[in-house]
N, C-alpha and C positions, 0 to 999 in steps of 0.2 A: 093355690100356692101362697104360702105365707109371705107377707110383705117384708122386704129387707129393712132392718132397723139401721138407720144412719146414726153414726157416732155424733154426739152433740159437738158443735163447734166450740173450740176453746175461746173463752172470752178474752178480748183484747184488753190489756192493762194499759191505761193512759199513763203518760209521764207524771211521776209523782212530784208535786209542788213542795218546795221547802217552806216550812213555817217561817214567818218573819214578823218583825215589829209592825204594828198597825201604823198607818200614816200619822194619826194624831199623836202617837207616842214618839215615833222616830224623828218627827220634826222638832222635838224638844231636846234631843240629845245627839251625840256624834258617835254612838255605838254602832257596831256592825248590824246591818239591817237583817240579813237572813240568820235564822237560828241553826240551820243545818238539818239534815234528815234524822229522824228517829231510827232506831234499829229496824222497826217494823216497816217504815217507809222505804228504807234502804234495801231491805230484802225484797220488797215488792218491786221496786225499780230494777233491781238486779235480775228479776225474773224476765224482764223485757229483752234482755240480751239473748240472742239466738246462737251464740257461740259459733260464729262463722269459722269455717275451715281455713279460709284465706282472709283474715280480718283486715279490712281496709283501714279501720280506725288506728291500728298500730302503725300503718304507713303514714298516717297523718300526725303522729305524735313525734315531736322533735327528738325525744330521748328513747323512743321505741319501747315504751312500757308494754308489758304483756297485759293488755286491757281485758280481753276475755278471761284471762287467768285470775286477775285480782277480783273481777266482778263475780266469777263463779264461787270464789271463797265467801263473798258477802252473801250470795244467794243461799249458800249452805249454812250460814250462821258462823262461819269460821273467820271472825274478824281479825284475829291475830295472823292467820295465814294470808289474809288480804294485804295487811300492811307489810308483811315480809316480802310478798310478791312485788309490791310497789317499790320497796327499798332496793330491790335488785338493780333498778335502773334510775331511781329518782331519790335524791337525798332530801327534797323539799316538798313532799306531797301535800302538806297542809297549805303551803303557799300556792303551789301550782293548781290545787283544786279550787282556789278562790280567784286567781288573777290570770291564769292562762286563757288565751282566746279559743276555748274548746269549740265554739260554734263554727270556726273556720278550719280547725285542725282535726282532732279525733272525731268529734261529734259531726263535723261537716262531712265526713266520709262514711258515717254510720249507715249501714244498709237499711236499717229500720226507718231512717229519716227520709227514705224515698217516698213512703206512703203516709207516714205519720211523724210525730216528733221523735228525734233521735234519742237513744238511750242517754240518760243524764250522767255521762262519764265523769265530768268534772265534779258534780255533786257527790258522786259515789267515792271519788278519790278523797275529797274533803272529809266525807263521813269516816272512811277508814282511818285517816290520820287523826281526826278529832277523837274518835272512839279510843284509839290507842293511847292518846295523851290523857284522856279523862278517866278511862276505865281499865286500860290494858295493864299487863304485867310489865315490869321493868326489863324489857328485852332489847337486844341489839342484833343486827344482822351479822353473819360470820365474816371474818376478815382473813385475808391471805396471810401467809407467814411473812414476817418482817423481811424486807429486801435490803435494809441498810441504807436505802436512798432517802435523801432529805429534799423536800420541795418547799420553797417559799411562795406564798400567794400574796400579791400586793393588791389589796382591795377586798373588803368583806361584803360586797354586794352579791346579787344573784349569781353572777358569773364565778366569782371567787369561791362562794359557798358551794356551788355545784362541783367545781373542779376539786375542791378539798374533799367533798363527800365521795367522789369517785376514786381519788388517789389513796385515801386512807383505807378503803376497802381492799385495795390492791397491795397493801402491806407497806406503803411508803410513809415516812414521817412527814407531817404537814404542819406548817406554821403560817397563819394568816396575819398580815399587818394591815391595820385599818387606821386611816388618818383621823377619823372622827372619834368621839367618845362613846359611841354605841355601835354594835355590829348591825349589818343589814343593808347599808347603802340605800339605794333608791326604794327598797322595800319599806324602809322606815321613814326616809326623808321625802319620798316622792309620791307615796300612795296614801290617801287619807285613811283615818282610823275606821270609818264605816265600811270601807272596802276591804282593808287588810289590817286587822288589829296588830299593834306592835307586840302584844303578848305572844301572838302566833309566831312572828318572826324570831323573837328571842327564844321561844321554845325549840324551834328548828335549829337555831345556833347551838343551844344547849345539847341537843341530840348529837351534833357533830363533835362537840367537846367530849361527850361521853364516849364517843368512838375513839378519841385520842387526838383530835385536831386541837392545836393551840391557837388561841386568838389573842393577838396583842393589839390593844387599842391605843389611840393617840400617838401613833407611830407614822410620821410623815416620811415615807421613803423618798430619798432625794435630799432630805435635810438631816433627819436623825441618823440616817444610814443610806449609802448609795447602793445602787444595784450591783456595782462592781464589788463592793464590800460584802454584800449578801452572797455573792458567788464564792467567797472565801469559805463560807460555811454550808452552802446548799449546792446540791447537784443540778437543780433546775429551778427556774423562777417563772411564775405565771403572772402577767400584768393584767389585772382586771380593775383598772382605776376608774372606770365609769365615765360619765359625761357630765361632770359636776358644773361646768361653766356653760352658759347658753351661747349659741351662735346667733348673732343678730343679722338682720337682713340688709342693714345699711340703707334704710329708707328714712326720709325726713320725719322727724318727730319721735323716733323710736326711743330716744333717751329722755323724753319729757317726763315730768312728775306724773305718776298715775299709770305709766306704761310698765307692765311687768312681763318678765319671761315666764315660760310655762311652769317651771319648777317653783318659782316664787309664788 
């Protein structure tokens, strides 16, 4: 009796490491350390996703991105389809792909992570956003028909930018008022360049402007205009003023020279 031939086991693909600056190089500059995945590495990493029918990773994502969906597009080489899928739920994929705590959110619930390293969801999100910015066509997601409603967003940090990105796609007019001279809030003033380049933040803000969001800088709401005055022109107002001032512990010595708050 002929022996049964067993199908060869599918080789496990290890988590793909992002290329990055060598230590001897990066210690002499303040540039971003990781270079990001190449298309080849991204597609190989995307192959590790087993496309769960009940994806726990989505439940771990605060904005409920269709994670298997955008990864499937990357696997198939459809990078434009990937960014379109991300834009359905997230206006800031290049930022979130860099600074979200994926290890305790989406990747922390990845089923692959039970026996090996989880799928590099954050790195793949970053890849899709970076590829679109660097090589993609000038595309935008579809917007709903205009509702005639106007919304003012006070504060151009991550909260204000996210709200603006959601509302503009729903057909509302959105104007962001920012007290400082550059958009981004804590993304610009609180996260160092090697972790999140300012160019990335400004690119995401530009994406929102291309969608139709208006960004007014150097506008201190409460001085240049009050909230009550804004209500004369807007149907709704979102206050995303951030946490610009530190909260001290009221312990002896905290105001001595050489003692700094976290943001400082």
